Every structure is written in structure tokens, then in C-alpha cells.
C-alpha positions as CSV (number, residue, x, y, z in Angstrom):
1,X,-15.5,-52.8,3.5
2,X,-14.1,-49.9,5.5
3,X,-10.5,-51.0,4.9
4,X,-11.2,-51.1,1.1
5,X,-12.6,-47.6,1.2
6,X,-9.6,-46.3,3.1
7,X,-7.2,-47.9,0.6
8,X,-9.3,-46.5,-2.3
9,X,-9.0,-43.0,-0.8
10,X,-5.2,-43.4,-0.6
11,X,-5.0,-44.6,-4.2
12,X,-7.0,-41.7,-5.6
13,X,-5.0,-39.2,-3.4
14,X,-1.8,-40.6,-4.8
15,X,-3.1,-40.5,-8.3
16,X,-4.1,-36.9,-7.7
17,X,-0.7,-36.0,-6.3
18,X,1.0,-37.6,-9.3
19,X,-1.2,-35.6,-11.7
20,X,-0.4,-32.4,-9.8
21,X,3.3,-33.1,-10.1
22,X,3.2,-33.8,-13.8
23,X,1.4,-30.5,-14.2
24,X,4.0,-28.7,-12.0
25,X,6.8,-30.4,-14.0
26,X,5.5,-29.2,-17.4
27,X,2.9,-26.5,-16.9
28,X,4.2,-24.1,-14.2
29,X,6.8,-22.2,-16.2
30,X,9.5,-24.8,-15.6
31,X,9.9,-23.2,-12.2
32,X,12.3,-26.0,-11.1
33,X,15.0,-25.0,-13.5
34,X,17.8,-22.8,-12.2
35,X,19.2,-21.4,-15.4
36,X,17.4,-18.0,-15.2
37,X,20.4,-15.8,-14.5
38,X,21.2,-12.2,-15.6
39,X,20.0,-11.8,-19.2
40,X,22.4,-11.0,-22.0
41,X,23.9,-7.6,-21.6
42,X,26.2,-5.1,-23.4
43,X,28.2,-2.5,-21.5
44,X,27.2,1.1,-22.3
45,X,29.9,3.4,-23.9
46,X,32.5,4.6,-21.3
47,X,30.8,8.0,-21.0
48,X,27.2,6.7,-21.1
49,X,27.0,4.8,-17.8
50,X,23.9,6.2,-16.0
51,X,24.0,7.5,-12.4
52,X,22.9,5.2,-9.6
53,X,21.9,5.7,-6.0
54,X,22.0,2.7,-3.7
55,X,19.5,2.7,-0.9
56,X,20.1,0.4,2.1
57,X,17.4,0.3,4.8
58,X,19.1,-1.0,8.0
59,X,17.7,-1.7,11.5
60,X,19.9,-3.3,14.0
61,X,22.3,-4.7,11.4
62,X,25.6,-4.3,13.2
63,X,26.3,-8.1,13.2
64,X,26.2,-8.4,9.4
65,X,27.2,-4.9,8.2
66,X,30.9,-5.5,8.3
67,X,30.5,-8.4,5.8
68,X,28.1,-6.6,3.4
69,X,28.6,-2.8,3.3
70,X,32.2,-2.8,2.2
71,X,31.2,-4.8,-0.9
72,X,28.8,-2.0,-1.9
73,X,31.4,0.7,-1.2
74,X,33.9,-1.3,-3.4
75,X,31.7,-1.4,-6.5
76,X,33.7,-1.1,-9.7
77,X,31.2,1.0,-11.5
78,X,32.2,3.3,-14.3
79,X,29.4,5.9,-13.8
80,X,28.4,8.0,-10.8
81,X,27.2,6.0,-7.8
82,X,26.5,6.8,-4.2
83,X,25.3,4.8,-1.2
84,X,22.5,5.9,1.2
85,X,22.3,3.8,4.3
86,X,19.1,4.6,6.2
87,X,19.5,3.8,9.9
88,X,15.9,2.9,10.9
89,X,16.0,3.4,14.7
90,X,18.8,1.0,15.4
91,X,19.9,0.4,19.0
92,X,23.1,-1.5,18.2
93,X,25.2,1.2,16.6
94,X,24.4,0.4,13.0
95,X,24.8,4.0,11.8
96,X,28.1,4.5,13.6
97,X,29.5,1.3,12.3
98,X,28.5,2.2,8.7
99,X,30.4,5.5,9.0
100,X,33.4,3.7,10.4
101,X,33.4,1.2,7.6
102,X,33.3,4.0,5.1
103,X,36.2,5.7,6.7
104,X,38.2,2.5,6.8
105,X,37.4,1.1,3.3
106,X,36.7,4.2,1.3
107,X,35.1,3.6,-2.1
108,X,31.7,5.0,-3.1
109,X,30.4,8.0,-1.1
110,X,28.3,7.0,1.8
111,X,25.5,9.0,3.5
112,X,24.0,7.7,6.7
113,X,20.6,9.2,7.7
114,X,17.7,8.4,10.0
115,X,14.0,8.9,9.1
116,X,12.5,8.8,12.5
117,X,9.7,6.5,13.5
118,X,7.2,5.5,10.7
119,X,3.8,7.1,10.8
120,X,0.6,5.0,10.8
121,X,0.0,3.1,7.6
122,X,3.8,2.5,6.9
123,X,6.0,-0.5,7.5
124,X,9.3,0.5,9.0
125,X,11.4,-0.8,6.1
126,X,9.4,1.0,3.4
127,X,9.4,4.2,5.5
128,X,13.2,3.9,5.5
129,X,13.3,3.3,1.8
130,X,11.1,6.3,1.2
131,X,13.6,8.5,3.1
132,X,16.5,7.1,1.2
133,X,14.8,7.7,-2.2
134,X,14.0,11.2,-1.1
135,X,17.7,11.9,-0.4
136,X,18.7,10.2,-3.6
137,X,16.3,12.3,-5.6
138,X,18.6,15.4,-5.3
139,X,21.2,13.5,-7.3
140,X,18.7,12.8,-10.1
141,X,19.8,9.2,-10.6
142,X,18.6,7.2,-13.6
143,X,18.5,4.0,-11.4
144,X,18.0,3.1,-7.8
145,X,19.5,0.0,-6.3
146,X,17.4,-1.2,-3.3
147,X,19.4,-3.7,-1.4
148,X,19.2,-5.1,2.1
149,X,21.9,-4.6,4.8
150,X,22.8,-8.3,4.8
151,X,23.5,-8.6,1.1
152,X,27.1,-8.8,-0.1
153,X,27.7,-7.9,-3.8
154,X,30.6,-8.9,-6.0
155,X,32.7,-5.9,-7.2
156,X,31.0,-6.0,-10.6
157,X,27.5,-6.5,-9.4
158,X,26.2,-3.0,-10.0
159,X,27.9,-2.9,-13.4
160,X,26.2,-6.1,-14.6
161,X,22.8,-5.1,-13.2
162,X,22.8,-1.7,-15.0
163,X,24.1,-3.2,-18.3
164,X,21.4,-5.9,-18.2
165,X,18.7,-3.3,-17.5
166,X,19.9,-1.1,-20.3
167,X,20.3,-3.9,-22.8
168,X,16.9,-5.5,-22.1
169,X,15.0,-2.3,-21.5
170,X,14.0,-3.5,-18.1
171,X,12.5,-1.2,-15.5
172,X,13.3,-3.7,-12.7
173,X,16.2,-6.2,-12.7
174,X,16.2,-8.2,-9.5
175,X,18.3,-11.1,-8.3
176,X,17.4,-13.7,-5.7
177,X,20.5,-13.5,-3.5
178,X,22.2,-16.9,-2.7
179,X,21.2,-17.5,1.0
180,X,23.6,-19.0,3.5
181,X,23.5,-22.8,3.8
182,X,26.2,-23.6,6.4
183,X,24.3,-25.2,9.2
184,X,22.2,-28.4,9.1
185,X,18.9,-26.5,9.4
186,X,19.9,-24.0,6.7
187,X,20.8,-26.8,4.3
188,X,17.4,-28.4,5.0
189,X,15.1,-25.4,4.9
190,X,16.8,-22.6,2.8
191,X,17.0,-24.1,-0.7
192,X,13.3,-25.1,-0.3
193,X,12.4,-21.5,0.5
194,X,13.8,-20.4,-2.9
195,X,12.2,-23.5,-4.6
196,X,8.8,-22.7,-3.2
197,X,9.1,-19.0,-4.1
198,X,10.0,-20.0,-7.7
199,X,7.0,-22.4,-7.7
200,X,4.7,-19.5,-6.8
201,X,6.4,-17.0,-9.1
202,X,8.0,-18.8,-12.0
203,X,10.9,-16.6,-13.1
204,X,10.4,-17.2,-16.8
205,X,6.9,-15.8,-16.6
206,X,8.0,-12.7,-14.6
207,X,10.2,-11.5,-17.4
208,X,7.7,-12.1,-20.1
209,X,5.8,-9.0,-21.4
210,X,2.1,-9.4,-21.1
211,X,2.3,-12.1,-18.4
212,X,0.5,-11.3,-15.1
213,X,3.2,-12.9,-12.9
214,X,5.2,-10.3,-11.0
215,X,7.7,-10.6,-8.2
216,X,11.1,-9.4,-7.2
217,X,13.6,-10.3,-4.5
218,X,14.0,-7.5,-2.0
219,X,17.7,-8.1,-1.3
220,X,18.7,-6.9,-4.8
221,X,16.4,-4.7,-6.9
222,X,17.7,-2.3,-9.5
223,X,14.8,0.0,-10.3
224,X,14.6,2.7,-13.0
225,X,13.8,6.0,-11.2
226,X,11.3,7.0,-13.9
227,X,9.4,3.7,-13.3
228,X,9.5,4.2,-9.6
229,X,7.9,7.6,-9.9
230,X,5.3,6.3,-12.4
231,X,4.3,3.5,-10.0
232,X,4.6,5.8,-6.9
233,X,7.2,3.6,-5.2
234,X,7.2,3.3,-2.3
235,X,4.1,5.3,-1.3
236,X,1.8,3.0,-3.3
237,X,3.0,-0.1,-1.4
238,X,3.6,1.6,2.0
239,X,1.5,-1.0,3.9
240,X,3.1,-4.1,2.2
241,X,4.8,-6.6,4.4
242,X,6.0,-8.6,1.4
243,X,7.3,-5.4,-0.2
244,X,9.4,-6.9,-3.0
245,X,6.4,-8.7,-4.6
246,X,4.3,-5.6,-4.1
247,X,6.9,-3.4,-5.8
248,X,7.1,-5.7,-8.8
249,X,3.3,-5.8,-9.1
250,X,3.1,-2.0,-9.0
251,X,5.8,-1.5,-11.6
252,X,4.4,-4.2,-13.9
253,X,0.9,-2.9,-13.4
254,X,2.0,0.5,-14.6
255,X,3.3,-1.0,-17.8
256,X,6.9,-1.6,-16.7
257,X,9.1,-4.5,-17.9
258,X,10.6,-6.5,-15.0
259,X,13.0,-9.4,-14.6
260,X,13.9,-11.7,-11.8
261,X,16.4,-14.5,-11.6
262,X,18.9,-16.3,-9.4
263,X,22.1,-14.6,-8.4
264,X,25.5,-15.7,-9.3
265,X,27.6,-13.4,-7.1
266,X,25.1,-11.7,-4.8
267,X,25.0,-13.4,-1.4
268,X,23.1,-13.0,1.9
269,X,25.5,-13.1,4.9
270,X,22.7,-13.3,7.4
271,X,22.9,-16.6,9.5
272,X,19.9,-18.7,10.5
273,X,21.7,-21.2,12.6
274,X,18.7,-22.7,14.4
275,X,15.3,-24.0,13.3
276,X,13.6,-21.3,15.4
277,X,15.5,-18.6,13.4
278,X,14.3,-20.0,10.1
279,X,10.8,-20.5,11.6
280,X,10.6,-16.9,12.6
281,X,11.8,-15.8,9.1
282,X,9.1,-17.7,7.3
283,X,6.2,-17.4,9.8
284,X,6.5,-13.6,10.2
285,X,5.0,-13.0,6.7
286,X,3.6,-16.3,5.5
287,X,0.0,-15.5,6.4
288,X,0.4,-12.1,4.7
289,X,1.2,-14.0,1.6
290,X,-2.2,-15.6,1.9
291,X,-3.8,-12.2,2.2
292,X,-4.9,-13.1,5.8
293,X,-7.7,-15.2,4.4
294,X,-8.7,-18.3,6.4
295,X,-10.1,-20.0,3.3
296,X,-6.9,-19.5,1.4
297,X,-5.0,-20.9,4.3
298,X,-7.2,-24.0,4.3
299,X,-6.7,-24.4,0.6
300,X,-2.9,-24.0,1.0
301,X,-2.7,-26.5,3.8
302,X,-4.8,-29.0,1.7
303,X,-2.7,-28.3,-1.4
304,X,0.6,-28.8,0.5
305,X,-0.7,-32.0,2.0
306,X,-1.8,-33.4,-1.3
307,X,1.3,-32.4,-3.3
308,X,4.1,-33.0,-0.8
309,X,2.8,-35.3,2.0
310,X,0.6,-37.8,0.2
311,X,3.4,-39.4,-2.0
312,X,5.5,-40.8,0.9
313,X,2.4,-41.8,2.9
314,X,0.9,-43.5,-0.2
315,X,4.1,-45.3,-0.9
316,X,4.4,-46.6,2.7
317,X,0.8,-47.7,2.9
318,X,0.8,-49.0,-0.6
319,X,3.7,-51.3,0.0
320,X,1.6,-53.0,2.6
321,X,-2.0,-52.8,1.2
322,X,-2.1,-51.6,-2.4
323,X,0.3,-51.8,-5.3
324,X,-1.4,-49.0,-7.2
325,X,-1.0,-46.6,-4.3
326,X,2.6,-47.5,-4.0
327,X,3.3,-47.0,-7.7
328,X,1.4,-43.6,-7.9
329,X,2.9,-42.4,-4.6
330,X,6.4,-43.5,-5.5
331,X,6.3,-41.9,-9.0
332,X,5.0,-38.6,-7.5
333,X,7.8,-38.6,-4.9
334,X,10.3,-39.3,-7.6
335,X,9.1,-36.4,-9.8
336,X,9.1,-34.2,-6.7
337,X,12.6,-35.1,-5.8
338,X,13.8,-34.7,-9.4
339,X,12.4,-31.1,-9.6
340,X,14.3,-30.3,-6.4
341,X,17.7,-31.5,-7.7
342,X,18.6,-28.4,-9.7
343,X,18.1,-26.1,-6.7
344,X,20.3,-28.4,-4.5
345,X,23.0,-28.2,-7.3
346,X,22.7,-24.4,-7.4
347,X,23.3,-24.4,-3.6
348,X,26.1,-27.0,-4.0
349,X,24.4,-29.3,-1.6
350,X,24.3,-33.2,-1.6
351,X,21.5,-34.7,-3.7
352,X,20.4,-37.0,-0.9
353,X,18.5,-34.0,0.5
354,X,16.1,-34.2,-2.4
355,X,13.9,-37.1,-1.0
356,X,13.6,-35.1,2.3
357,X,11.5,-32.4,0.6
358,X,8.2,-33.8,2.0
359,X,9.6,-33.3,5.5
360,X,10.7,-29.8,4.7
361,X,7.3,-29.0,3.2
362,X,5.7,-30.2,6.4
363,X,7.8,-27.8,8.3
364,X,6.7,-25.0,6.0
365,X,3.1,-26.1,6.5
366,X,3.5,-25.8,10.2
367,X,5.2,-22.4,9.9
368,X,2.3,-21.1,7.7
369,X,-0.3,-22.3,10.2
370,X,1.7,-20.7,13.0
371,X,1.8,-17.4,11.1
372,X,-2.0,-17.5,10.9
373,X,-2.3,-18.3,14.6
374,X,0.0,-15.4,15.5
375,X,-2.0,-13.0,13.3
376,X,-5.3,-14.0,15.0
377,X,-3.7,-13.6,18.4
378,X,-2.9,-10.0,17.4
379,X,0.8,-10.5,16.8
380,X,0.6,-9.8,13.1
381,X,3.6,-9.7,10.8
382,X,6.9,-8.6,12.3
383,X,10.1,-7.0,11.1
384,X,13.1,-6.1,13.3
385,X,11.2,-5.6,16.5
386,X,8.0,-4.1,15.0
387,X,4.8,-5.9,14.5
388,X,1.8,-5.0,12.3
389,X,-1.5,-6.2,13.4
390,X,-3.5,-4.3,10.7
391,X,-2.5,-2.8,7.4
392,X,-3.1,0.7,8.8
393,X,-1.8,0.2,12.2
394,X,1.0,2.1,14.0
395,X,3.8,-0.5,14.6
396,X,3.9,-2.0,18.0
397,X,7.4,-1.6,19.5
398,X,9.4,-4.0,21.6
399,X,8.1,-7.3,20.2
400,X,10.6,-9.8,18.8
401,X,10.9,-10.0,15.0
């Protein structure tokens, strides 16, 4: 009797997982498709290109700056553009290296400045962004490009972003930079990171007027200055650990029109060679994504288990004890792997990685739980050597990011 009850639970769990995957396949904004790229655009007239200020918050970025900053300085932009790199208390010579790269490569004008330590209630990155926007304001730019120090841009990146914003009337045009996938762990974990993000925030819904879904990718955000002032960016989101999503929500909440898609020629050069590097990257903010709510955490863990872990377990058990469980579990796993294939193609990775998605999801489940454990131990979210134990806390120095 007990054996029959256990098999029945597995069967119904597998059926529930299959139903969830059919809904995700058809009802979650076609999140799994990777064809949301820069929208149609027309170049402005030669004398009508708006001015742009590029703001780059940088804290201890000397290891990646040589591969990223020259690409910004070399932008082939017909209008007036200037780069502001905000050295946020670096101890590795980031500011000096930026000046040297500017002298060596030339290109767009570069200003390097430091805002000092952030006051209570500010994350370090947003305090740096605030300082950069303050300096840019004197140039009266029509657009701001907020981009991270590890992001390399193709020479025509800024031109295409501005043309797309102008053509579509967007207040935010953001691209999810193509992350590095050179090591074994990067290939296993990184594409799933973008896949899960798109599952939470389907790109098609983000660009739709009237839709509530709002998100951006902090590595590449072109922001209309007027919209930033209307939404009080960054002051209105000064406590946000996941600042890109908070920015998009603030702009969209103020009536702005936003767009997010996958990048074609915008790449992150930051390496995550080991599992612990990727683990730290995810766990530092995962619990913040769940609003530090234990009930939401429990629901997330249960949801991840049902959607991603039940199919292979049901298939394995079903092959021994229950054909219905094997069929439902196998079909759910097949749909899951099928939805992952476009992301693997986007990253130019072998398709045999698709059936490994349950294992990768299990890693993300553990990272999320670890994020909650660290929060309740007082570690909080971390960014470049600062941790935030409460939204209004002064950052604690000296802890690892």
C-alpha cells in the first residue's frame, strides 16, 4: 500500500511538472526564444545625433579594464559623446589605468573621478552612478549610457542603441551582454543564468506598452536623461542591490517605454573560471531577488524542484515502477531541454548540454538557499568588497564580494 502511494505521488508530481512546462512553453511570453534583438532602427540625420554621456562605475576593475574601456573610447558615434569612469574606492589602480588607456588609445574624451565612500542607505555602485550622472549633467546630454566596467562594445554599439531608442521612442534600451563561456563551469552555468532571467522577465513583455513586466540588464542601459530625471534615477533606487531591474521598474512606473533584448556585439569580458566564482556571483543577490522573504524562498525551492528536478527523477523511477510516471517525466524533461536549445545556440555551445539543465537548476537552487543563509547570518548582499545587511545600512568594508 505504501509503495503504491509513493508511486502515485511521483506520477502526479510528474504530471504537474509536465503541465507546468506546457504552460511555460506557451504562456510565459515565449521566454525561451532568443530572437529579441535590437528593434528596427533608422539613423538620425547627420546633424541630428543627440549628445550622450557614458557612465562607468568601476571598483577594482584593473584586470578587465584593458579589454573593455578601449572599446568605449573607440565608439564610432556621429554625435557628441563623452565617457565618465567613476573610480569607486579602487585599491588596484583602476583610475590610473583608465587614464593610461585614454592616453594610449585616444578616442572619446574620458573623465576619471571618485565620489568617496557611499553614505548610509546607498549601495556603492549606485552612489558611483549618481556621481557620474551629476558630472554628466553639466554637458546636458539627451541620453546616458550606463555600462559596467567589464563590458566591451562593438564600435557601432552606441550608434545602434541611440538609433533604436530614437526610432522606437524608448526611454530605456538595454541589452543583455553576451557573457563569457570559455571554461567548463561557465558553459554549464552561464547560459542558464540568462535563460532563468528571461523566464522571470520575458523580453517580449518588457517592451510592450501597458505590460507590468519591467527589467533591464545593468551592463548596457541607454537611458533618456529626461526619463531618468522624471523617475529620480538613481536616488529613487539608491538601496537596490539588483539595480538594473529596479531602474527599469522606476522608469516604467513613471510612464516610460522600455526595451530589453539579447546583445549581438556587446560582450562581458569578466571571467568566472571556477564554480565558486559563479556561485558567488549568483548567491550575492539571489535572496534579494526574493525580497528576503522566507515564504517566497520556500515557494521558489518547491517550484524549482517541481519544474526542474521532478522530470528526471520521475523518469528514472518510472522506468522501474510506473510507466505513467516515466512518460510524464520524460515528456517534461524533453520540453525543458527543447526550450533550452535556443539559448545554447545563441552561446554557440553544444546541444548535448540541454539535458543537463536539471543539474544546473539544482546548483541554482543551492546557490539561492546559500544566499538566504548568508543573509540571515548577517552577511547580506555583496558587491566588490562591500556587504549590505539591511537596506539602510552603511556598507561593511573588507568582506569578500
